[in-house]
C-alpha positions as CSV (number, residue, x, y, z in Angstrom):
1,X,14.3,-3.0,-13.6
2,X,12.8,-0.2,-11.6
3,X,10.3,1.4,-13.9
4,X,10.1,5.1,-13.0
5,X,9.4,8.2,-14.9
6,X,12.3,10.7,-15.1
7,X,12.8,13.1,-12.2
8,X,11.8,16.6,-12.9
9,X,11.9,20.1,-11.3
10,X,8.4,19.8,-10.0
11,X,9.4,21.4,-6.7
12,X,10.1,24.7,-8.3
13,X,7.1,24.5,-10.6
14,X,4.8,23.9,-7.7
15,X,6.4,26.4,-5.3
16,X,5.6,24.2,-2.4
17,X,4.9,25.7,1.0
18,X,5.9,23.9,4.2
19,X,4.4,24.5,7.6
20,X,6.1,24.4,10.9
21,X,5.1,22.3,14.0
22,X,6.6,19.9,16.5
23,X,8.3,16.8,15.1
24,X,8.2,13.3,16.6
25,X,9.9,10.0,16.1
26,X,9.8,7.3,18.7
27,X,13.0,6.4,20.5
28,X,13.6,3.3,22.6
29,X,16.5,1.7,24.4
30,X,18.1,-1.3,22.7
31,X,19.1,-4.4,24.6
32,X,22.7,-3.2,24.9
33,X,21.4,0.0,26.6
34,X,22.1,2.1,23.6
35,X,19.5,4.3,21.9
36,X,17.7,3.0,18.9
37,X,15.2,4.8,16.7
38,X,11.8,3.2,16.1
39,X,9.9,4.7,13.1
40,X,6.2,4.0,13.0
41,X,4.6,3.4,9.6
42,X,1.0,2.6,8.7
43,X,-0.3,0.5,5.9
44,X,-3.3,-1.7,4.9
45,X,-3.3,-5.4,5.7
46,X,-3.4,-8.1,3.1
47,X,-2.9,-5.7,0.1
48,X,0.2,-6.4,-2.0
49,X,0.3,-2.8,-3.5
50,X,0.9,-1.5,0.0
51,X,3.6,-4.0,1.0
52,X,6.6,-1.5,0.9
53,X,6.8,-1.1,4.7
54,X,7.5,-4.8,5.2
55,X,10.6,-4.5,3.0
56,X,11.9,-1.3,4.4
57,X,13.6,-3.0,7.4
58,X,16.0,-4.6,5.0
59,X,17.4,-1.2,4.1
60,X,17.2,0.5,7.4
61,X,20.3,2.1,8.9
62,X,22.0,0.5,11.9
63,X,20.0,1.2,15.0
64,X,16.8,2.0,13.2
65,X,13.8,-0.2,13.2
66,X,10.3,0.1,11.6
67,X,7.2,-0.6,13.6
68,X,4.3,-1.4,11.2
69,X,0.7,-0.7,12.1
70,X,-1.9,-2.2,9.9
71,X,-5.4,-0.7,9.2
72,X,-8.6,-1.8,7.5
73,X,-8.9,1.4,5.3
74,X,-6.9,4.4,4.2
75,X,-9.0,7.0,6.0
76,X,-8.0,5.4,9.3
77,X,-4.4,5.5,8.3
78,X,-4.6,9.2,7.4
79,X,-6.3,9.9,10.7
80,X,-3.5,8.1,12.6
81,X,-0.9,10.1,10.5
82,X,-2.6,13.4,11.1
83,X,-2.9,12.8,14.8
84,X,0.7,11.8,15.3
85,X,0.0,8.2,16.1
86,X,2.3,7.2,13.3
87,X,5.2,8.9,11.5
88,X,4.8,7.7,7.9
89,X,2.2,5.9,5.9
90,X,1.5,4.1,2.7
91,X,-2.2,4.7,1.8
92,X,-4.7,5.6,-0.8
93,X,-4.2,9.0,-2.5
94,X,-7.9,10.1,-1.9
95,X,-7.5,10.0,1.8
96,X,-4.5,12.4,1.7
97,X,-6.4,14.6,-0.7
98,X,-9.4,14.6,1.7
99,X,-7.1,15.5,4.6
100,X,-5.6,18.4,2.7
101,X,-9.1,19.7,1.8
102,X,-9.9,19.6,5.6
103,X,-6.7,21.6,6.4
104,X,-4.8,18.8,8.0
105,X,-1.0,19.0,8.4
106,X,0.0,16.0,6.2
107,X,2.3,15.7,3.2
108,X,2.6,13.4,0.2
109,X,6.4,12.8,-0.2
110,X,6.3,10.1,-2.8
111,X,4.0,8.0,-4.9
112,X,3.9,4.3,-3.9
113,X,2.0,2.2,-6.4
114,X,-0.1,2.6,-9.5
115,X,-2.7,0.2,-10.6
116,X,-4.0,-2.5,-8.3
117,X,-7.6,-2.1,-9.5
118,X,-9.8,-4.0,-11.8
119,X,-13.4,-3.9,-13.2
120,X,-14.5,-7.6,-13.4
121,X,-17.7,-9.5,-13.9
122,X,-19.2,-12.7,-15.2
123,X,-19.4,-14.0,-18.7
124,X,-22.9,-12.6,-19.2
125,X,-21.3,-9.1,-19.2
126,X,-19.2,-9.2,-22.3
127,X,-18.5,-5.4,-22.2
128,X,-19.8,-2.1,-21.0
129,X,-22.8,-2.3,-23.2
130,X,-24.1,-5.1,-21.0
131,X,-23.8,-3.2,-17.7
132,X,-27.1,-1.3,-17.6
133,X,-29.5,-3.0,-15.2
134,X,-26.7,-4.8,-13.3
135,X,-25.5,-4.5,-9.8
136,X,-21.9,-3.3,-9.3
137,X,-19.8,-3.4,-6.2
138,X,-17.4,-0.6,-5.3
139,X,-15.7,0.9,-2.2
140,X,-17.1,4.3,-1.4
141,X,-14.7,7.2,-1.0
142,X,-11.9,5.4,-2.8
143,X,-10.0,5.7,-6.1
144,X,-12.0,2.8,-7.4
145,X,-15.3,4.8,-6.9
146,X,-14.0,7.6,-9.1
147,X,-12.6,5.2,-11.7
148,X,-16.0,3.3,-11.8
149,X,-18.1,6.4,-12.2
150,X,-15.8,7.9,-14.8
151,X,-15.6,4.6,-16.8
152,X,-19.4,4.3,-16.7
153,X,-20.0,7.8,-17.9
154,X,-17.3,7.4,-20.7
155,X,-19.4,4.5,-21.9
156,X,-22.7,6.4,-21.9
157,X,-23.9,4.8,-18.6
158,X,-25.4,7.0,-15.8
159,X,-24.0,5.7,-12.5
160,X,-27.1,7.0,-10.6
161,X,-29.9,5.5,-12.7
162,X,-28.6,2.9,-15.2
163,X,-26.9,0.6,-12.7
164,X,-27.2,-0.4,-9.0
165,X,-24.1,0.6,-7.1
166,X,-23.4,-1.5,-4.0
167,X,-20.9,-0.1,-1.4
168,X,-18.7,-3.0,-0.2
169,X,-15.5,-3.3,1.8
170,X,-12.5,-4.4,-0.2
171,X,-12.4,-7.8,1.4
172,X,-16.1,-8.5,0.6
173,X,-15.8,-7.8,-3.2
174,X,-14.9,-11.2,-4.5
175,X,-17.2,-13.1,-2.0
176,X,-20.1,-10.8,-3.0
177,X,-19.4,-11.6,-6.7
178,X,-19.1,-15.3,-6.1
179,X,-22.3,-15.4,-4.1
180,X,-24.3,-13.5,-6.7
181,X,-24.8,-10.4,-4.5
182,X,-23.3,-8.3,-7.3
183,X,-22.9,-9.0,-11.0
184,X,-19.6,-7.1,-11.2
185,X,-17.3,-5.0,-9.2
186,X,-14.6,-2.4,-9.5
187,X,-12.3,-3.2,-6.6
188,X,-8.7,-3.7,-5.6
189,X,-6.2,-6.5,-5.5
190,X,-6.2,-9.2,-4.3
191,X,-10.0,-9.3,-4.7
192,X,-9.7,-8.7,-8.5
193,X,-7.4,-11.7,-8.9
194,X,-9.5,-13.9,-6.7
195,X,-12.5,-13.2,-8.9
196,X,-10.5,-13.8,-12.1
197,X,-9.2,-17.1,-10.7
198,X,-12.9,-18.0,-10.0
199,X,-13.9,-17.4,-13.6
200,X,-14.6,-13.7,-13.9
201,X,-13.1,-11.6,-16.6
202,X,-12.1,-8.0,-17.1
203,X,-15.0,-6.0,-18.5
204,X,-13.0,-2.9,-19.4
205,X,-9.8,-1.3,-18.2
206,X,-10.3,1.1,-15.2
207,X,-7.2,3.0,-16.2
208,X,-8.4,4.8,-19.3
209,X,-9.5,8.0,-17.5
210,X,-7.7,11.3,-16.8
211,X,-6.6,9.7,-13.4
212,X,-4.7,6.9,-15.1
213,X,-3.4,4.4,-12.5
214,X,-2.9,6.8,-9.6
215,X,-3.8,4.9,-6.4
216,X,-1.3,4.6,-3.5
217,X,1.0,7.3,-2.1
218,X,3.7,7.7,0.6
219,X,3.0,10.3,3.2
220,X,4.1,11.9,6.5
221,X,3.2,14.8,8.8
222,X,4.0,18.4,8.0
223,X,5.9,18.9,11.3
224,X,8.3,16.1,10.4
225,X,9.1,17.7,7.1
226,X,9.7,21.0,8.7
227,X,11.5,20.0,11.9
228,X,13.3,16.8,10.9
229,X,14.0,16.8,7.2
230,X,17.0,14.5,7.7
231,X,14.8,11.8,9.1
232,X,12.3,12.3,6.3
233,X,15.1,12.0,3.7
234,X,16.5,8.9,5.4
235,X,13.1,7.2,5.5
236,X,12.4,8.2,1.9
237,X,15.7,6.7,0.8
238,X,14.7,3.4,2.5
239,X,11.3,3.5,0.9
240,X,12.8,4.0,-2.6
241,X,15.0,1.0,-2.1
242,X,12.0,-1.1,-1.0
243,X,10.2,0.0,-4.1
244,X,13.2,-1.0,-6.2
245,X,13.2,-4.5,-4.6
246,X,9.5,-5.0,-5.5
247,X,10.2,-4.1,-9.1
248,X,13.4,-6.0,-9.5
249,X,12.5,-9.1,-7.5
250,X,8.7,-9.6,-7.8
251,X,9.1,-13.2,-6.4
252,X,10.5,-11.7,-3.2
253,X,7.5,-9.4,-3.0
254,X,5.1,-12.2,-3.7
255,X,6.7,-14.6,-1.1
256,X,6.6,-11.8,1.5
257,X,2.9,-11.1,1.0
258,X,2.1,-14.8,1.1
259,X,4.1,-15.3,4.3
260,X,2.9,-12.2,6.0
261,X,-0.8,-12.5,5.3
262,X,-1.3,-16.1,4.5
263,X,-2.7,-15.4,1.0
264,X,-2.9,-17.8,-1.9
265,X,0.4,-17.9,-3.8
266,X,-1.2,-18.1,-7.3
267,X,-3.7,-15.3,-6.6
268,X,-0.9,-13.1,-5.1
269,X,1.4,-13.8,-8.1
270,X,-1.4,-12.8,-10.5
271,X,-2.2,-9.7,-8.5
272,X,1.3,-8.2,-8.6
273,X,1.2,-8.2,-12.4
274,X,-1.6,-5.6,-12.1
275,X,0.5,-3.3,-9.8
276,X,3.4,-0.9,-10.6
277,X,5.4,0.0,-7.5
278,X,6.9,3.5,-7.8
279,X,8.1,6.5,-5.9
280,X,8.4,9.4,-8.4
281,X,6.3,12.6,-8.2
282,X,6.8,13.7,-11.8
283,X,4.7,16.2,-13.7
284,X,2.6,13.5,-15.4
285,X,1.8,12.0,-12.1
286,X,0.9,15.3,-10.5
287,X,-1.4,16.1,-13.4
288,X,-3.3,12.8,-12.8
289,X,-3.3,13.5,-9.0
290,X,-4.9,16.9,-9.7
291,X,-7.5,15.2,-11.9
292,X,-8.3,12.8,-9.1
293,X,-8.8,15.8,-6.7
294,X,-11.0,17.5,-9.2
295,X,-13.2,14.4,-9.6
296,X,-13.4,13.9,-5.8
297,X,-15.0,17.4,-5.6
298,X,-17.2,16.6,-8.6
299,X,-18.5,13.4,-7.0
300,X,-19.0,15.0,-3.6
301,X,-16.3,12.9,-1.9
302,X,-14.9,16.1,-0.5
303,X,-16.5,19.5,-0.1
304,X,-13.5,21.7,-0.9
305,X,-10.4,21.8,-3.1
306,X,-7.2,20.2,-1.7
307,X,-4.2,22.5,-1.6
308,X,-1.9,20.5,-3.8
309,X,1.0,23.0,-3.7
310,X,1.2,22.5,0.0
311,X,0.2,18.8,0.2
312,X,2.7,17.5,-2.3
313,X,6.5,17.8,-1.6
314,X,8.6,16.0,-4.2
315,X,11.9,17.3,-2.8
316,X,12.8,14.2,-0.9
317,X,12.4,11.7,-3.8
318,X,14.2,14.2,-6.1
319,X,17.1,14.5,-3.7
320,X,17.5,10.8,-3.0
321,X,20.7,9.1,-4.1
322,X,18.6,6.0,-4.7
323,X,16.3,7.6,-7.2
324,X,16.8,6.9,-10.9
């Protein structure tokens, strides 16, 4: 079952503005001498909630292939997208919000995954009341940083003075916890499930904030939206089908992640239960995305307000014949 919120007329409500520029999609010659389209798409390596690109080839039209480029962080993906090095991207929402605030010609054309985060620690931290005086790992500039600070404040804890916040790359979260470098962390999958398998437990849900589970989005460049909307629609259709496969056949999703990245099968299977693949850009989602943008400004992750009416274009997911 593909769990999606109902489609809405968000496009009219937002009054989205599209900008014009030069479009680009790579074209190469096939072995038979014919022309074949190669669509470049960026994603993060080793993270199951950004696995959609690896499943998109299954639904590609004849003569179309997907060239996947992996990155270590979402800001690098956004930079590659903005520069034209890639055509589409699955990446963290904060990076797209930051790009919009900087005036970059990028567009969010779908959500991609909610969840994929966790706030975990050792048995000595039974709940939020035990957090003061501890060290907590987090990835700076991410959704998880905002979730952490909002969760701490909601429980009467000052992030600046009551705890020690330690900036760590995603891949270092679980090792830092297991080595004792940090007492707890709010990070992403599969690091959360690795720590849970090693004996950690969830301290408190990171999703009980105005941001909810908003995390990963599907994006492209403004010039592609303006100059080649048929391509954007076609790729969006394929993306939606890949999301459907992840929801309907989680074992296929898990097997693919394990095979592609060499991850532990049990950890991967556990991690996907903490992730909701999706594509819709409904009103509830956009409200949570706006809350995330507001908190990014409040926490000095960005210096200005993103232009959400320009950044977000839900018309392609709303027009898709594959959307529920």
